[in-house]
Backbone as CSV, one residue per row, in Angstrom:
resi,resn,N_x,N_y,N_z,CA_x,CA_y,CA_z,C_x,C_y,C_z
1,UNK,-23.275,-26.900,-91.058,-23.772,-28.091,-92.187,-24.672,-28.219,-92.615
2,UNK,-25.222,-28.253,-93.882,-26.070,-28.797,-94.505,-26.109,-29.836,-95.270
3,UNK,-27.246,-30.881,-95.569,-26.937,-31.659,-96.532,-28.752,-31.284,-97.297
4,UNK,-28.816,-32.191,-98.304,-30.298,-32.002,-99.052,-31.007,-33.273,-99.131
5,UNK,-32.074,-33.428,-98.841,-32.827,-34.552,-98.912,-33.591,-34.817,-99.955
6,UNK,-33.274,-35.994,-100.973,-33.527,-36.383,-101.764,-34.723,-36.942,-102.122
7,UNK,-35.580,-36.699,-103.531,-36.927,-37.326,-103.703,-37.215,-38.887,-102.920
8,UNK,-36.343,-39.132,-102.575,-36.578,-41.044,-102.380,-35.725,-40.691,-100.692
9,UNK,-35.978,-39.757,-100.187,-35.851,-39.433,-98.384,-34.137,-39.889,-98.259
10,UNK,-33.417,-39.992,-99.470,-31.842,-39.731,-98.735,-31.261,-38.533,-98.577
11,UNK,-30.331,-38.552,-98.074,-29.433,-37.466,-97.410,-27.830,-38.155,-97.606
12,UNK,-27.128,-36.983,-97.505,-25.606,-37.299,-97.772,-24.911,-36.872,-96.290
13,UNK,-24.220,-37.602,-95.583,-23.431,-37.428,-93.974,-22.434,-36.684,-94.731
14,UNK,-22.219,-35.161,-94.425,-21.076,-34.811,-94.449,-19.380,-34.994,-93.957
15,UNK,-18.448,-35.151,-94.973,-17.688,-35.553,-94.663,-16.609,-35.408,-93.111
16,UNK,-16.993,-34.140,-93.168,-16.389,-33.608,-91.039,-17.263,-34.893,-90.197
17,UNK,-18.263,-34.835,-90.808,-19.186,-35.379,-89.489,-18.471,-37.092,-89.722
18,UNK,-18.687,-37.649,-91.024,-17.832,-39.220,-90.831,-17.139,-39.087,-90.408
19,UNK,-16.241,-38.512,-90.588,-14.619,-38.603,-90.378,-14.564,-38.296,-88.831
20,UNK,-15.436,-37.705,-88.143,-15.317,-37.308,-87.104,-15.935,-38.430,-85.858
21,UNK,-16.875,-39.001,-86.319,-17.872,-40.047,-85.873,-16.956,-41.430,-86.183
22,UNK,-16.436,-41.688,-87.379,-15.226,-42.850,-87.963,-17.012,-43.576,-88.435
23,UNK,-17.453,-42.875,-89.119,-18.612,-43.962,-90.161,-18.357,-44.227,-91.006
24,UNK,-18.506,-45.571,-91.084,-18.657,-45.856,-92.881,-19.595,-46.250,-93.195
25,UNK,-19.710,-47.164,-94.396,-20.993,-47.077,-95.198,-21.971,-48.425,-94.746
26,UNK,-21.358,-49.303,-93.982,-22.038,-50.424,-92.769,-22.430,-49.903,-91.631
27,UNK,-21.995,-48.704,-91.466,-22.813,-48.223,-89.765,-24.162,-47.960,-89.737
28,UNK,-25.112,-48.167,-88.706,-26.648,-47.136,-88.715,-26.156,-46.323,-87.697
29,UNK,-27.623,-45.761,-88.346,-27.657,-44.310,-87.403,-29.696,-44.811,-86.721
30,UNK,-29.303,-44.079,-85.871,-30.609,-44.047,-84.936,-31.372,-42.449,-85.091
31,UNK,-32.396,-42.394,-85.711,-33.011,-41.389,-85.557,-33.766,-40.985,-84.235
32,UNK,-33.638,-39.810,-83.811,-34.356,-39.557,-82.180,-35.620,-38.199,-82.948
33,UNK,-36.620,-38.431,-82.244,-37.681,-36.711,-82.292,-37.824,-36.284,-81.059
34,UNK,-36.885,-35.346,-80.666,-37.194,-34.782,-79.352,-37.406,-33.321,-79.244
35,UNK,-38.356,-32.754,-78.858,-39.104,-31.209,-78.344,-38.649,-30.738,-80.183
36,UNK,-39.451,-31.175,-81.042,-39.033,-30.520,-82.395,-37.830,-30.621,-82.656
37,UNK,-36.979,-31.465,-82.584,-35.346,-31.355,-82.895,-35.323,-32.796,-83.646
38,UNK,-34.655,-33.235,-84.338,-34.329,-34.095,-84.691,-32.864,-34.880,-84.216
39,UNK,-32.682,-35.752,-83.810,-31.312,-36.367,-83.190,-30.537,-37.324,-83.993
40,UNK,-29.710,-37.725,-84.914,-29.189,-38.427,-85.304,-27.653,-38.778,-84.485
41,UNK,-28.382,-40.447,-83.875,-27.390,-41.285,-83.343,-26.588,-42.225,-84.055
42,UNK,-24.976,-42.216,-84.234,-24.500,-42.932,-84.378,-24.298,-44.302,-83.317
43,UNK,-24.841,-45.897,-84.406,-25.148,-47.213,-83.562,-24.145,-48.095,-83.543
44,UNK,-23.439,-48.365,-82.660,-22.271,-49.768,-82.928,-23.446,-51.030,-83.304
45,UNK,-22.751,-51.703,-83.667,-23.615,-53.046,-84.767,-23.806,-54.299,-83.321
46,UNK,-22.473,-54.164,-81.813,-22.854,-54.584,-81.070,-22.317,-54.018,-79.939
47,UNK,-23.803,-53.715,-79.147,-23.386,-53.089,-77.820,-22.370,-52.843,-77.134
48,UNK,-21.952,-54.356,-76.551,-20.981,-54.756,-76.112,-19.674,-54.009,-76.260
49,UNK,-19.344,-54.309,-77.846,-18.008,-53.656,-78.304,-18.309,-52.068,-78.019
50,UNK,-19.151,-51.582,-77.847,-19.501,-49.554,-77.938,-19.373,-49.209,-76.535
51,UNK,-19.514,-50.921,-75.734,-19.726,-50.207,-74.217,-17.783,-50.278,-73.730
52,UNK,-17.267,-51.545,-74.491,-15.727,-51.870,-74.152,-15.292,-50.408,-74.260
53,UNK,-14.293,-50.442,-73.374,-13.412,-49.053,-73.242,-14.136,-47.612,-72.984
54,UNK,-14.963,-48.035,-72.146,-16.003,-46.718,-72.327,-15.754,-46.188,-70.887
55,UNK,-15.261,-47.140,-69.913,-14.861,-46.414,-68.735,-13.445,-47.023,-68.176
56,UNK,-13.278,-45.735,-67.275,-11.908,-46.192,-66.341,-11.823,-46.639,-65.753
57,UNK,-13.227,-47.581,-65.408,-12.679,-48.772,-64.458,-12.598,-49.991,-64.906
58,UNK,-11.542,-50.728,-64.848,-11.731,-52.355,-65.147,-12.415,-53.298,-65.050
59,UNK,-12.925,-54.445,-65.828,-13.664,-55.284,-65.669,-15.181,-54.695,-65.731
60,UNK,-15.469,-53.782,-66.439,-16.771,-53.646,-66.293,-17.590,-53.764,-67.571
61,UNK,-16.998,-54.646,-69.076,-17.825,-55.817,-69.405,-17.493,-56.961,-69.173
62,UNK,-16.492,-57.382,-68.245,-16.995,-58.466,-67.472,-17.920,-58.793,-66.926
63,UNK,-17.830,-57.660,-65.592,-19.512,-57.492,-65.140,-20.698,-57.789,-65.405
64,UNK,-20.853,-56.684,-66.658,-22.023,-56.791,-67.193,-22.268,-58.367,-67.969
65,UNK,-21.246,-58.910,-68.711,-22.034,-59.987,-69.016,-22.029,-61.269,-67.930
66,UNK,-20.938,-60.840,-67.014,-21.783,-62.057,-65.849,-23.011,-61.638,-65.340
67,UNK,-23.175,-60.287,-64.978,-25.083,-59.406,-64.707,-25.641,-60.440,-65.687
68,UNK,-25.363,-60.454,-67.126,-26.320,-60.804,-67.860,-26.346,-62.371,-67.676
69,UNK,-25.290,-63.315,-67.516,-25.855,-64.552,-67.930,-26.360,-64.868,-66.737
70,UNK,-26.114,-64.385,-65.390,-26.412,-64.531,-64.163,-28.164,-64.292,-64.180
71,UNK,-28.744,-63.076,-65.100,-30.135,-63.101,-65.181,-30.477,-64.136,-66.310
72,UNK,-30.171,-64.275,-66.876,-30.758,-65.388,-67.884,-30.864,-67.091,-67.399
73,UNK,-30.373,-67.263,-66.324,-29.744,-68.096,-65.439,-31.441,-68.240,-64.611
74,UNK,-31.811,-67.046,-64.325,-32.895,-67.152,-63.242,-34.242,-66.983,-64.187
75,UNK,-34.100,-66.920,-65.429,-35.214,-66.728,-66.378,-36.011,-67.938,-66.602
């Protein structure tokens, strides 16, 4: 898949990519330069929501939030 960069530095994300990653106009992308390669990574607005459901072990989010609260109290 290819897209063109406009004079303003904008480009279009191909529809197939948008559908595959469930991207919409409000979503954000992170651009990473790595070994002369550009990686584009979709970023969830809320990292906890992105983590939720990502593990087969139940309670991962609750453990993460509890650890963060504990760390915050110790600061």
